C-alpha positions in Angstrom: -13.0 -14.4 -23.9 -10.7 -12.2 -25.9 -8.3 -10.4 -23.6 -7.9 -7.4 -25.8 -9.1 -3.9 -25.7 -11.4 -2.4 -28.4 -11.0 0.9 -30.1 -13.1 2.8 -27.6 -11.2 1.4 -24.8 -7.8 2.2 -26.2 -9.0 5.8 -26.7 -10.1 6.0 -23.1 -6.9 4.7 -21.9 -4.9 7.1 -23.9 -7.0 9.9 -22.8 -6.7 9.1 -19.2 -2.9 8.7 -19.6 -2.6 12.2 -21.1 -4.8 13.9 -18.7 -3.2 12.3 -15.5 0.3 12.8 -16.7 -0.5 16.5 -17.2 -2.5 17.3 -14.1 -2.4 14.5 -11.5 1.1 13.3 -11.6 3.6 12.0 -9.0 4.9 15.7 -8.9 1.4 16.9 -7.8 1.3 14.1 -5.1 4.6 15.4 -3.7 3.2 19.0 -3.9 0.0 18.0 -1.9 2.1 16.0 0.7 4.7 18.9 1.2 1.9 21.6 1.5 -0.2 19.4 3.9 -3.1 20.1 1.7 -6.4 20.4 3.8 -8.4 18.2 1.4 -5.6 16.0 0.1 -6.5 16.3 -3.6 -7.0 19.1 -6.0 -10.8 20.0 -6.2 -10.5 21.7 -9.5 -9.0 18.6 -11.1 -11.6 16.3 -9.6 -14.3 18.6 -11.2 -12.6 18.2 -14.6 -12.5 14.3 -13.9 -16.3 14.5 -13.3 -16.8 16.7 -16.4 -15.1 14.1 -18.4 -17.5 11.4 -17.0 -15.0 9.4 -14.9 -17.1 9.9 -11.6 -19.9 8.1 -13.4 -18.0 5.9 -15.8 -19.4 2.5 -14.3 -22.7 4.0 -13.2 -25.7 3.1 -15.4 -27.0 5.7 -17.8 -30.4 5.8 -16.0 -28.8 7.2 -12.9 -26.8 9.9 -14.6 -23.6 7.8 -15.6 -21.9 6.8 -18.6 -22.7 3.2 -18.4 -19.3 2.4 -19.6 -18.8 -0.6 -17.3 -16.0 -1.6 -14.9 -13.6 -2.4 -17.6 -13.7 1.3 -18.5 -13.2 2.3 -14.9 -10.3 -0.2 -14.5 -8.5 1.3 -17.4 -8.7 4.7 -15.8 -7.6 3.3 -12.5 -4.6 1.6 -14.2 -3.5 5.0 -15.5 -4.1 6.5 -12.1 -1.7 3.8 -10.6 0.9 4.8 -13.2 0.8 8.5 -12.2 -0.1 7.8 -8.4 -2.9 10.2 -9.0 -4.8 11.2 -5.9 -8.5 11.7 -6.0 -11.8 10.4 -4.7 -11.9 8.0 -7.6 -11.1 4.9 -5.5 -13.2 5.7 -2.3 -16.3 7.2 -3.9 -16.5 5.9 -7.5 -15.1 2.4 -7.1 -16.3 1.4 -3.7 -19.1 3.6 -2.5 -21.1 3.8 -5.8 -20.7 0.1 -6.3 -22.1 -0.6 -2.9 -25.1 1.7 -3.5 -25.7 0.0 -6.8 -25.6 -3.4 -5.1 -27.6 -2.7 -2.1 -29.6 0.5 -2.7 -33.3 0.7 -3.6 -34.5 2.4 -6.7 -35.2 5.7 -4.7 -31.8 5.5 -3.0 -30.0 5.0 -6.4 -31.9 7.9 -7.9 -30.9 10.0 -5.0 -27.2 9.2 -4.6 -25.8 7.9 -7.9 -26.5 11.0 -10.0 -24.8 13.1 -7.4 -21.7 10.8 -7.3 -21.7 10.7 -11.2 -21.7 14.5 -11.2 -18.8 14.7 -8.7 -21.1 16.6 -6.3 -21.0 14.1 -3.5 -18.3 12.1 -1.8 -19.1 8.9 0.0 -16.8 6.6 1.7 -17.1 2.9 3.1 -16.7 2.4 6.9 -16.2 -1.3 7.3 -12.8 -2.2 8.9 -12.5 -2.3 12.7 -9.2 -4.1 13.3 -5.7 -4.0 11.9 -6.5 -6.4 9.1 -9.2 -6.8 6.6 -12.0 -9.1 8.1 -15.4 -8.2 6.8 -17.1 -10.6 9.1 -15.5 -9.4 12.2 -17.8 -6.5 12.6 -18.7 -5.7 16.1 -20.3 -2.2 15.6 -23.9 -2.5 16.5 -27.1 -1.3 14.8 -30.2 -1.3 17.3 -33.7 -0.7 16.0 -35.6 1.9 18.1 -39.1 2.3 16.4 -38.6 3.4 12.9 -35.0 4.6 13.6 -31.7 2.8 14.0 -29.0 3.6 16.7 -25.4 3.0 15.5 -22.5 2.5 17.9 -18.9 1.4 17.2 -15.6 2.4 15.7 -14.3 2.1 12.2 -10.7 2.6 11.1 -9.1 3.1 7.7 -12.0 4.9 6.3 -10.7 6.3 3.0 -11.0 10.1 2.4 -13.1 10.2 5.7 -12.2 14.0 6.3 -13.8 15.1 3.1 -16.6 12.7 2.8 -20.2 14.0 2.8 -21.6 10.6 3.8 -20.4 7.2 5.0 -21.8 3.8 4.3 -21.5 2.2 7.7 -21.5 -1.6 8.1 -23.0 -2.5 11.4 -24.2 -5.6 12.9 -28.1 -5.8 13.5 -28.0 -9.5 14.5 -25.6 -12.1 15.7 -22.0 -11.7 16.9 -18.6 -10.7 15.4 -17.5 -13.5 13.0 -21.1 -14.4 11.8 -21.6 -14.2 8.1 -25.1 -13.1 8.5 -26.6 -10.1 10.5 -24.7 -7.3 8.7 -26.5 -4.2 7.7 -25.4 -1.0 5.7 -26.4 2.5 6.7 -26.0 5.8 4.9 -24.8 8.2 7.6 -24.2 12.0 7.0 -20.8 13.3 8.0 -22.4 15.9 10.4 -24.6 13.4 12.3 -24.7 14.0 16.0 -22.6 11.4 17.9 -20.2 10.9 14.9 -16.6 12.0 15.4 -13.7 11.8 13.1 -9.9 11.6 13.4 -7.9 12.2 10.2 -4.8 10.3 9.6 -2.1 10.3 6.8 -0.9 7.1 5.4 2.6 6.2 4.4 1.6 6.8 0.8 0.5 10.4 1.7 -3.2 9.7 1.3 -5.8 10.3 3.9 -7.7 7.8 6.0 -9.8 8.4 9.1 -10.9 6.9 12.3 -14.7 7.0 12.6 -16.3 6.8 16.1 -20.0 6.3 16.5 -21.6 7.1 19.8 -25.5 6.3 19.6 -25.7 7.9 16.1 -29.5 7.9 15.2 -30.5 7.5 11.6 -33.9 7.0 10.1 -35.1 3.8 8.6 -34.6 5.3 5.1 -30.8 5.3 5.7 -30.7 1.4 5.7 -29.3 0.2 2.3 -30.8 -3.3 1.5 -32.5 -5.6 4.0 -31.6 -5.4 7.7 -29.2 -8.1 8.4 -28.9 -9.0 4.8 -26.1 -6.8 3.4 -23.5 -9.6 3.4 -24.0 -10.7 -0.2 -23.9 -7.3 -1.8 -21.0 -6.3 0.4 -18.9 -9.1 -0.6 -19.7 -8.6 -4.4 -18.9 -4.8 -3.9 -15.5 -5.8 -2.2 -14.7 -8.2 -5.0 -15.3 -5.3 -7.5 -13.2 -3.0 -5.4 -10.3 -5.5 -5.2 -10.3 -5.9 -9.0 -10.2 -2.1 -9.2 -7.2 -2.0 -6.8 -5.6 -4.7 -8.9 -6.0 -2.4 -11.9 -4.3 0.4 -10.0 -1.5 -1.8 -8.9 -0.9 -3.1 -12.4 -0.4 0.5 -13.5 2.0 1.4 -10.7 3.9 -1.8 -11.2 4.3 -1.2 -15.0 5.4 2.3 -14.3 7.9 1.4 -11.7 9.2 -1.3 -14.1 9.6 1.0 -17.0 11.3 3.7 -14.9 13.7 1.1 -13.7 14.4 -0.2 -17.2 15.3 3.4 -18.4 17.6 3.9 -15.4 19.3 0.6 -16.3 19.9 2.0 -19.7 21.5 5.3 -18.3 23.4 4.4 -15.1 27.1 3.4 -15.5 29.2 1.2 -13.3 32.7 -0.1 -14.0 32.6 1.8 -17.4 29.5 0.0 -18.6 25.8 0.7 -18.4 24.4 -1.6 -15.7 21.7 -2.8 -18.0 24.3 -4.7 -19.9 24.9 -6.9 -16.8 23.3 -10.4 -17.3 22.1 -10.8 -13.8 20.0 -7.6 -14.0 18.7 -8.5 -17.5 17.4 -11.8 -16.2 15.6 -10.0 -13.3 14.0 -7.5 -15.6 13.0 -10.2 -18.1 11.3 -12.3 -15.4 9.4 -9.2 -14.1 8.3 -8.3 -17.7 6.8 -11.8 -18.0 5.0 -11.5 -14.7 3.5 -8.1 -15.7 2.1 -9.5 -18.9 0.6 -12.4 -17.0 -0.8 -9.8 -14.4 -2.3 -7.7 -17.1 -4.3 -10.7 -18.5 -5.7 -11.7 -15.3 -6.9 -8.1 -14.4 -8.5 -7.6 -17.8 -10.2 -11.0 -17.4 -11.5 -10.0 -13.9 -12.7 -6.7 -15.2 -14.6 -8.3 -18.1 -16.1 -10.8 -15.7 -17.7 -7.9 -13.7 -19.4 -6.5 -16.8 -20.4 -9.9 -18.1 -22.1 -10.9 -14.8 -20.0 -14.1 -14.5 -20.7 -16.4 -11.5 -17.0 -16.9 -10.5 -16.3 -13.3 -9.9 -15.1 -14.0 -6.3 -12.6 -16.4 -7.5 -11.4 -14.1 -10.2 -11.3 -11.2 -7.8 -9.1 -13.0 -5.2 -6.8 -14.4 -8.0 -6.3 -10.9 -9.4 -5.7 -9.2 -6.0 -3.3 -11.9 -4.7 -1.4 -11.9 -8.1 -1.0 -8.1 -8.2 -0.1 -7.8 -4.6 2.8 -10.3 -5.5 3.7 -8.5 -8.7 3.5 -5.0 -7.2 5.7 -6.0 -4.2 8.3 -7.4 -6.6 8.2 -4.5 -9.1 8.6 -1.8 -6.5 11.2 -3.9 -4.5 13.2 -4.4 -7.7 12.8 -0.7 -8.6 14.5 0.4 -5.3 17.2 -2.1 -5.5 18.1 -1.5 -9.1 18.2 2.2 -8.5 20.6 1.7 -5.7 21.2 4.4 -3.0 19.3 7.1 -5.0 16.2 4.9 -4.9 16.2 5.2 -1.1 16.0 9.1 -1.1 12.8 11.1 -1.1 14.1 13.3 -3.9 13.7 10.5 -6.3 10.1 9.5 -7.3 10.7 5.7 -7.5 10.1 5.5 -3.7 6.6 6.9 -4.1 5.7 3.8 -5.8 6.7 1.5 -3.2 4.7 3.3 -0.6 1.4 3.4 -2.6 2.0 -0.3 -3.4 2.1 -1.3 0.2 -1.0 0.5 1.2 -2.9 -0.8 -1.8 -1.8 -4.3 -1.1 -3.3 -4.3 2.4 -6.5 -2.5 1.4 -9.5 -5.0 1.4 -7.2 -7.9 2.1 -3.6 -8.6 1.4 -1.7 -11.4 -0.5 -2.2 -14.0 2.1 -5.9 -13.3 2.7 -6.8 -13.7 -1.0 -4.6 -16.6 -1.5 -6.4 -18.5 1.3 -9.7 -17.2 0.0 -8.9 -18.4 -3.6 -7.9 -21.8 -2.0 -11.2 -22.1 0.0 -13.4 -21.1 -3.1 -11.5 -23.7 -5.1 -12.5 -26.4 -2.7 -9.2 -26.7 -0.8 
């Protein structure tokens, strides 16, 4: 597998870089945070993204998307990471649309995917119930009553929950928490009776929500995939989501590194630019090498999605674990090498470490994926 981009992919990356730098930059993130934006993102900019095809970039053409694959989406996410761009790109496009494509029937795909691709519908995954990612530790229940299902339980860290039109709720229709089987996925409208939402802001200034379901009744048509058989599709969708997050962390890590290198060339100490100090040069060189390795593993994982390779789970955990490690190192070094100014809110380098920490813990942190990689490798 050649780990290089073709001409179209290079053009997509450059187009995304230019658009996001102009309209969805770190400065816009600061503005959204300071204004306590009601939606948490710019609706006008999101419409522009949808018009450019980004909302449907990985959705097949038969469902109104571009059919450009996850490598294309990963390149856009990398640039979003560079600029800390805030939009429903992660929650709706990367996660929810992928899960619909994995579990939905032909009719459900025809109903949902074109609306997502057009930027007209926002959908969010409601999975996590505890402090840490544990997809099998689902206690929320789904009870069949005639042709309907009744859902009860509580979900935390639901991305963009306060603006979502619908949720994909993972509930247990059989077995007990911890069982790998018995999970079902349901499409639940945000305005359903019995569903309540509490909006919360994360340290990276993005919005999550706590979703409470008290005997929420949905029709049988809301079930995505077979009852009790959502596990395989959910796991594949989470693998793809983690590769997308790794792409975003690659972008933010590279940007943090490049900003730090520029600072090393400007900041003077003891009459010399600090970039001339050998100790800092060594640290920068080691981080550069780590970033190049990270870039290769992310591109390999993105290609594996589009090529339908069987070892996707292994590559997904390898990519997520590696990028968790690199993002932590790049943002830590960025703060340390900037010195005191790096700790202040007025300097932008601090925004990168905040976003990195949230992305690292989303859908499994370094330790989770390192353990999973070891298990999948037979250890």
